[in-house]
C-alpha positions in Angstrom: 1.9 -4.1 38.7 2.3 -5.6 35.2 -0.8 -7.0 33.6 -0.9 -10.8 33.3 -3.2 -11.1 30.3 -5.0 -8.7 27.9 -7.5 -8.6 25.1 -6.8 -6.5 22.0 -10.3 -5.6 21.0 -13.5 -5.5 23.1 -15.1 -8.2 20.9 -12.3 -10.7 21.5 -13.3 -13.9 23.3 -9.7 -14.9 24.0 -6.9 -13.4 26.0 -3.2 -13.2 25.5 -0.9 -14.1 28.4 1.9 -11.5 28.9 3.8 -13.8 31.2 3.9 -17.6 31.9 0.9 -18.5 34.1 0.4 -21.8 35.9 -2.8 -23.9 36.2 -5.1 -22.6 38.9 -3.9 -19.0 38.6 -6.5 -16.3 39.1 -6.1 -13.8 36.2 -7.9 -10.5 35.9 -9.0 -9.5 32.4 -11.0 -6.4 31.8 -12.2 -6.4 35.4 -13.3 -10.1 35.5 -11.4 -12.9 37.2 -10.6 -16.1 35.3 -9.2 -19.4 36.7 -6.7 -21.1 34.4 -7.5 -24.7 33.8 -3.9 -25.5 32.7 -0.5 -23.9 32.4 -0.4 -21.2 29.7 2.8 -19.8 28.5 3.5 -16.1 27.7 2.3 -15.2 24.2 -0.3 -18.0 24.2 -4.1 -17.6 24.7 -6.9 -18.9 26.9 -10.7 -18.8 26.4 -12.7 -16.1 28.1 -16.0 -18.1 27.7 -17.1 -21.6 27.1 -16.6 -22.6 23.4 -18.5 -25.3 21.7 -17.2 -27.1 18.5 -17.6 -24.8 15.6 -17.7 -21.6 17.7 -15.8 -18.7 16.2 -12.7 -17.5 17.9 -12.0 -13.8 17.8 -8.9 -11.7 18.3 -8.0 -8.2 17.2 -11.8 -8.0 16.7 -11.6 -10.4 13.7 -12.2 -14.1 13.1 -9.0 -16.0 13.7 -10.2 -19.6 14.1 -13.0 -22.0 15.2 -13.1 -24.4 18.0 -12.5 -28.1 17.0 -13.8 -29.4 20.4 -15.3 -28.0 23.6 -13.0 -25.5 25.3 -13.9 -24.4 28.8 -13.5 -20.8 30.2 -9.9 -20.5 31.2 -8.8 -23.3 29.0 -5.6 -22.9 26.8 -5.9 -22.7 23.0 -3.7 -25.1 21.1 -3.2 -26.5 17.6 -5.2 -29.5 18.8 -8.4 -27.7 19.8 -8.7 -24.9 17.4 -8.3 -24.6 13.6 -7.7 -21.8 11.1 -10.8 -19.9 9.9 -10.9 -16.5 8.3 -13.7 -14.1 7.2 -14.9 -14.0 3.7 -14.3 -10.7 1.7 -16.1 -9.0 -1.1 -16.1 -5.5 -2.5 -16.3 -2.5 -0.2 -18.9 -2.9 2.5 -18.2 0.2 4.6 -17.4 3.6 3.2 -17.4 5.4 6.5 -13.9 6.2 7.7 -13.2 6.3 11.4 -9.5 7.1 10.8 -8.1 9.8 13.0 -4.8 11.1 11.6 -1.9 11.4 14.1 -0.7 14.7 15.2 2.4 15.4 13.2 3.2 18.9 14.5 6.6 17.6 16.1 7.7 16.2 12.7 7.0 19.2 10.5 10.2 20.8 9.4 12.3 17.8 10.4 14.7 16.6 7.7 17.2 13.8 7.2 20.4 14.0 5.2 20.0 12.1 2.0 21.2 11.8 -1.6 19.0 13.8 -4.0 18.4 12.2 -7.4 17.4 14.0 -10.6 14.0 12.3 -10.6 13.1 13.8 -7.3 13.7 10.7 -5.2 16.1 10.9 -2.2 18.3 8.0 -1.1 19.2 7.1 2.4 22.4 5.6 1.1 24.6 5.9 -2.0 25.5 2.6 -3.4 26.9 1.3 -6.7 25.2 -1.9 -7.8 26.8 -4.8 -9.8 24.7 -7.7 -10.9 24.2 -10.3 -13.7 21.3 -10.7 -16.0 21.7 -14.5 -15.8 23.2 -17.0 -13.3 25.9 -17.9 -15.9 27.7 -14.7 -14.9 27.6 -15.3 -11.1 31.2 -16.4 -11.0 32.4 -13.2 -12.6 30.3 -11.2 -10.2 32.1 -12.9 -7.3 35.5 -12.2 -8.9 34.6 -8.5 -9.2 33.4 -8.4 -5.6 36.6 -9.9 -4.3 38.7 -7.3 -6.1 36.6 -4.3 -5.1 36.1 -5.4 -1.5 39.9 -6.0 -1.1 41.0 -2.7 -2.7 38.4 -0.4 -1.6 38.6 -1.6 1.9 35.1 -3.3 2.1 37.4 -7.9 2.1 40.2 -14.3 -1.7 42.9 -13.2 -3.7 42.5 -13.0 -7.5 44.6 -11.6 -10.3 42.3 -8.6 -10.8 43.1 -7.2 -7.4 46.4 -5.7 -8.6 44.8 -4.4 -11.7 42.1 -2.5 -9.8 44.8 -1.4 -7.2 46.9 0.1 -9.9 44.0 2.1 -11.2 42.9 3.3 -7.8 46.4 4.3 -6.8 47.0 6.0 -10.1 43.8 8.1 -9.7 45.0 9.1 -6.3 48.2 10.6 -7.7 50.6 7.9 -6.7 52.2 4.9 -8.3 53.0 1.3 -7.4 51.6 -1.0 -4.7 53.3 0.9 -1.9 50.0 2.9 -1.3 47.8 -0.3 -1.3 47.9 -0.8 2.5 47.2 2.9 3.1 44.2 2.8 0.8 42.7 0.0 2.9 43.6 1.3 6.4 42.8 5.1 6.0 39.5 6.7 5.1 37.4 5.1 2.2 38.6 5.8 -1.3 35.3 7.3 -2.1 34.0 9.3 0.8 30.4 9.8 -0.4 29.8 6.2 -1.5 28.5 3.8 1.1 29.6 0.7 -0.7 29.6 -1.3 -3.9 26.9 -4.0 -3.7 27.1 -7.3 -5.7 24.0 -9.3 -6.4 23.9 -12.9 -7.6 20.8 -15.0 -8.4 19.7 -18.2 -10.0 17.4 -16.7 -12.8 17.6 -15.1 -16.2 17.3 -18.4 -18.2 16.0 -21.9 -18.0 12.6 -21.1 -16.5 9.5 -19.7 -18.2 9.9 -16.5 -20.1 7.7 -14.7 -17.6 10.2 -15.4 -14.9 12.9 -13.6 -16.9 10.6 -10.7 -17.4 9.8 -10.5 -13.7 13.6 -10.6 -12.9 14.3 -7.8 -15.3 11.5 -5.7 -13.7 12.8 -6.4 -10.3 16.4 -5.5 -11.2 15.2 -2.4 -12.8 13.5 -1.4 -9.6 16.8 -1.9 -7.8 18.6 0.4 -10.1 15.8 3.0 -9.9 15.8 2.8 -6.0 17.1 6.2 -4.8 19.8 4.4 -2.7 21.5 3.4 -5.9 23.7 5.9 -7.7 24.4 3.7 -10.8 25.0 0.1 -11.8 27.2 -2.4 -13.7 25.4 -5.2 -15.4 26.9 -8.4 -16.9 25.2 -10.3 -19.6 26.3 -13.6 -21.2 24.4 -12.9 -24.4 22.2 -15.8 -25.1 19.9 -15.9 -22.1 16.2 -15.3 -21.8 16.8 -12.1 -19.8 18.1 -10.2 -22.9 19.7 -6.8 -22.6 16.8 -5.3 -24.6 14.3 -6.8 -22.3 16.1 -5.4 -19.3 16.4 -1.9 -20.9 12.7 -2.0 -21.8 11.8 -2.9 -18.2 14.0 0.0 -16.9 12.2 2.4 -19.2 8.9 1.2 -18.0 9.9 1.8 -14.4 11.3 5.3 -15.1 11.0 6.7 -18.6 13.4 9.5 -17.7 16.1 7.3 -16.1 19.4 9.2 -16.1 21.7 7.3 -13.7 25.0 6.0 -15.1 24.5 2.4 -16.4 27.2 0.1 -17.7 26.1 -3.1 -19.5 28.7 -5.6 -20.7 27.9 -8.7 -22.9 30.5 -11.5 -22.5 29.8 -13.1 -25.9 30.3 -9.7 -27.5 33.3 -8.6 -25.6 35.3 -11.9 -25.9 37.6 -13.2 -23.2 36.7 -13.3 -19.6 39.8 -11.1 -18.8 38.6 -8.4 -21.3 35.2 -8.5 -19.8 36.4 -8.2 -16.2 38.9 -5.5 -16.9 36.4 -3.5 -18.8 33.9 -3.9 -15.9 36.5 -2.8 -13.4 37.8 0.3 -15.2 34.3 1.5 -16.2 32.9 0.9 -12.8 35.7 2.8 -11.3 34.9 5.7 -13.6 31.3 5.5 -12.4 32.3 5.5 -8.8 34.2 8.7 -9.3 31.1 10.4 -10.7 28.8 9.0 -8.0 31.2 10.3 -5.3 30.4 13.8 -6.3 27.0 13.5 -4.8 26.8 14.6 -1.1 24.1 14.3 1.5 21.8 17.2 1.8 18.7 17.9 3.9 15.5 16.3 2.7 11.9 16.5 4.2 10.5 13.3 5.8 8.1 13.1 2.9 11.0 11.7 0.8 11.0 8.5 2.9 9.6 5.3 1.5 9.4 2.8 4.3 8.9 -0.9 3.8 7.0 -2.8 6.5 8.0 -6.3 7.1 7.9 -9.0 9.7 9.7 -12.3 10.3 10.2 -14.8 13.0 7.0 -13.5 14.6 5.7 -14.4 18.0 2.6 -13.9 20.0 3.7 -10.4 21.0 4.5 -9.2 17.6 0.9 -8.1 16.9 0.7 -6.3 20.3 3.9 -4.3 20.5 6.2 -4.3 17.4 3.7 -4.4 14.5 1.4 -1.6 16.0 4.6 0.5 16.5 5.3 0.2 12.8 1.6 1.1 12.2 2.1 4.2 14.2 5.2 5.0 12.1 3.3 4.2 8.9 0.5 6.6 9.8 3.0 9.4 10.7 5.0 9.0 7.5 1.9 8.8 5.3 0.5 11.9 7.0 3.8 13.8 6.3 3.4 12.9 2.6 5.8 9.9 2.6 5.3 6.4 1.4 4.7 3.2 3.4 4.6 -0.2 1.8 3.0 -3.2 3.5 3.9 -6.5 1.8 3.4 -10.2 2.5 -0.1 -11.0 1.0 -0.4 -14.5 2.6 -0.2 -12.7 5.9 -3.2 -10.5 5.1 -5.5 -13.6 5.2 -8.5 -12.7 7.3 -8.2 -9.0 7.2 -8.8 -8.4 3.6 -12.2 -6.8 4.2 -10.8 -4.4 6.7 -8.2 -3.4 4.1 -10.6 -3.2 1.3 -12.9 -0.8 3.3 -9.8 1.5 3.8 -9.4 1.8 0.0 -10.7 5.0 -1.8 -10.5 3.6 -5.3 -12.6 0.8 -6.9 -9.8 -0.1 -9.2 -7.6 -0.8 -6.1 -10.3 -2.9 -4.6 -10.6 -5.1 -7.6 -6.9 -5.5 -8.1 -6.4 -6.4 -4.5 -9.2 -9.0 -4.6 -7.8 -10.5 -7.9 -4.2 -10.7 -6.6 -5.2 -12.3 -3.3 -7.5 -14.9 -4.8 -5.1 -15.7 -7.6 -2.3 -16.2 -5.1 -4.3 -18.3 -2.8 -5.5 -20.5 -5.6 -1.9 -21.0 -6.8 -1.1 -22.1 -3.2 -4.0 -24.5 -3.1 -3.3 -25.9 -6.5 0.3 -26.7 -5.4 -1.1 -28.7 -2.4 -0.7 -26.1 0.2 -2.6 -23.0 1.3 -2.5 -19.8 3.3 -3.6 -21.8 6.4 -0.1 -23.5 6.3 1.7 -20.2 6.5 2.6 -20.2 10.2 6.1 -21.7 10.7 7.0 -24.1 13.6 8.6 -21.2 15.4 5.4 -19.0 15.0 3.3 -21.8 16.4 5.6 -22.6 19.4 5.4 -18.8 20.3 1.6 -18.5 20.2 0.6 -17.9 16.5 -1.3 -21.1 16.1 -3.5 -20.2 13.1 -2.7 -18.2 9.9 -5.6 -15.7 10.5 -4.2 -15.1 14.1 -0.7 -14.4 12.6 -2.2 -12.3 9.8 -4.4 -10.2 12.0 -1.3 -9.2 14.0 0.9 -8.8 10.9 -1.6 -6.4 9.3 -1.1 -4.0 12.2 2.1 -2.9 10.5 0.0 -0.9 8.1 -1.6 1.3 10.8 -5.0 2.7 10.2 -4.5 5.2 7.3 -6.3 4.9 4.0 -4.9 2.5 1.4 -3.7 4.6 -1.5 -2.5 2.0 -4.0 -2.1 -1.7 -4.6 1.0 -3.0 -6.3 1.8 -6.4 -7.9 5.2 -7.8 -7.4 7.9 -5.5 -9.0 5.6 -2.6 -9.5 7.2 0.6 -8.3 5.7 2.8 -5.6 4.4 6.2 -6.7 1.6 7.4 -4.5 2.2 8.9 -1.0 0.5 7.1 1.8 0.0 3.4 2.4 0.6 1.0 -0.4 0.0 -2.8 -0.5 2.5 -4.8 -2.3 2.0 -8.4 -3.3 4.9 -10.5 -2.1 5.3 -13.9 -0.5 5.5 -14.2 3.4 9.0 -15.5 3.0 11.2 -12.9 4.7 13.9 -12.5 2.1 11.7 -12.7 -0.9 9.5 -10.1 0.6 12.3 -7.6 1.6 13.9 -8.2 -1.8 10.5 -7.1 -3.3 10.2 -4.1 -1.0 13.6 -2.7 -2.2 12.7 -3.3 -5.8 9.6 -1.4 -5.4 11.4 1.7 -4.0 11.7 1.4 -0.2 14.6 3.4 0.9 14.2 2.2 4.6 12.8 -1.2 5.7 11.3 -1.7 9.1 11.4 -5.4 10.1 9.7 -6.7 13.3 10.6 -10.0 14.9 9.7 -11.8 18.1 12.0 -14.8 17.7 15.1 -13.2 16.0 16.2 -13.2 12.3 19.4 -11.7 10.8 17.7 -10.8 7.4 19.1 -7.7 5.7 19.2 -6.2 2.2 21.9 -5.1 -0.1 20.7 -1.6 -0.9 18.1 -0.6 1.7 18.9 -0.3 5.4 16.8 -2.8 7.4 16.0 -1.7 11.0 15.2 -4.8 13.1 12.4 -4.2 15.7 12.0 -6.6 18.6 8.6 -7.4 20.0 9.9 -8.2 23.5 12.8 -7.2 25.8 14.0 -10.8 26.3 14.8 -11.1 22.6 16.5 -7.7 22.5 18.8 -8.7 25.4 19.5 -12.2 24.0 20.3 -11.1 20.5 21.6 -7.5 20.7 23.8 -8.1 17.6 20.7 -8.2 15.3 18.1 -6.1 17.1 18.1 -2.3 16.6 15.0 -1.3 18.4 13.0 -2.8 21.3 9.2 -2.4 21.7 9.2 -4.7 24.8 8.3 -1.7 27.1 4.8 -1.9 25.5 4.3 -5.4 26.8 5.7 -4.4 30.2 3.3 -1.4 30.4 6.1 1.1 30.5 5.4 2.9 27.2 2.6 3.4 24.7 2.5 2.5 21.1 2.6 6.2 20.3 5.7 6.8 22.4 7.5 3.8 20.9 6.5 4.9 17.4 7.8 8.3 17.8 11.1 7.0 19.1 11.4 4.8 16.1 10.8 7.7 13.8 13.9 9.4 15.5 15.9 6.3 14.8 14.8 6.2 11.2 16.1 9.7 10.7 19.4 8.8 12.1 19.8 5.7 9.9 18.5 7.6 6.8 21.1 10.3 7.5 23.9 7.9 7.6 24.6 8.7 11.2 23.9 5.2 12.4 24.4 1.8 10.8 21.7 -0.9 11.4 22.9 -4.2 12.8 22.2 -5.9 9.5 24.5 -3.4 7.8 27.2 -4.1 10.4 26.9 -7.8 9.8 26.9 -7.2 6.1 23.7 -9.2 5.9 22.7 -8.7 2.3 20.0 -11.1 1.3 18.6 -11.1 -2.2 16.1 -13.8 -3.4 13.8 -12.9 -6.3 10.4 -14.5 -6.2 10.1 -17.2 -8.9 6.5 -17.8 -9.8 6.8 -20.1 -12.6 8.2 -23.7 -13.4 11.6 -24.4 -14.7 11.9 -25.6 -18.4 
């Protein structure tokens, strides 16, 4: 028989309903029977003891709120009777590690088929990237996209389609447009290239100079990502995000950068037609070189997995997020990299993460980033306590600390090896913390820019978020969602809630799926939908 309600930690004084329960129901939790005083929906919570105003409410073994009024045993927790509260944090308070590394015997020797880069990184895809240094070039990027998508079989007609088509047909040993339909309908023109990705954005000028610097670092990270073979960059010429600034940023990310890079400045080149024809012909040359790289076996230590959640529900921290935590621990133990983002969603678990750090520099950096970020939120008239969305609240996540305690489960239990500010590139094997917003797209954009070659994205409500260069595997927290939105869900952890499978079993199955996606054997639903979201995090004001 399926459990009706559970606690996550032995110190919890609230229970989570696994199914809708009506007023008067007798519910067994940890061997004790409780009578519900009102209806409690699945994913929501009820009190396991009488709570007085000001009493602490604990879930996952941490403080997630305080009572605003008296709540009797069996009473439902709501936004009206509890409020957000989170534990304070300081430097490291506990140096004793209780972490037990997972058994990775079954994964030793396993490989994925990836694209090996000269710097030692391995891509799970082989993309050519095209983007502007400033928003003034967005229209030209869109023109190039239409031409390349039409001719290379990826699909608005524009006059550069025929120009590109003639080049492609000519390089395939034929002449004229007679071969055009064949190029589109048969196998891809470039067999070893997974696509040409076009980014547009609203930055590069007009804001504070720091915004342009951050944008250049982010874009440099995208080019350095192992899933990218090379890039074409358009510049207007007069913007804040100057070509030199971009090149300096790229050198800082990778001093030994060797990938093909095409940079064109419209004010130097002249007419729009000259600019676009140069971009098309030179990009085509770059694609021919990139096409020479083939997938080859790579150890799982070459995986860099981004850990993300969005559209979370009351089950996310019980099924989907701990499953990612299991994967994170396995990949870290194998020598790979795991990146946990979304700093507003670490509110209340900071001390736990600090105690998992083995470097005082990381401790100080993490504390500084968290406090600076939270102060900026408060100064703007908001705060981390306002992080839960209406959808989160409706489905059981009624305080930020409650949401955060579950979100942090994506990072597993392994030691924290490094702390990264936004746009810093991942270098150390093991678990890394990356400062990004809780906003789904801004966060996934940051994960790819910091080197993630696979992103695992949990959701309890459903979200179609994807990324241009990094495959996003969407993980459902419950079976109902997986059945309702099969077009966006890749993997269902609902069996954990149903008592049919353990976190370990689900995690191991997810590793198998990661290997298939990383090897190019399976497209994620976001890839099939061509969901390619890209939103840089703009921290400053506009001038």
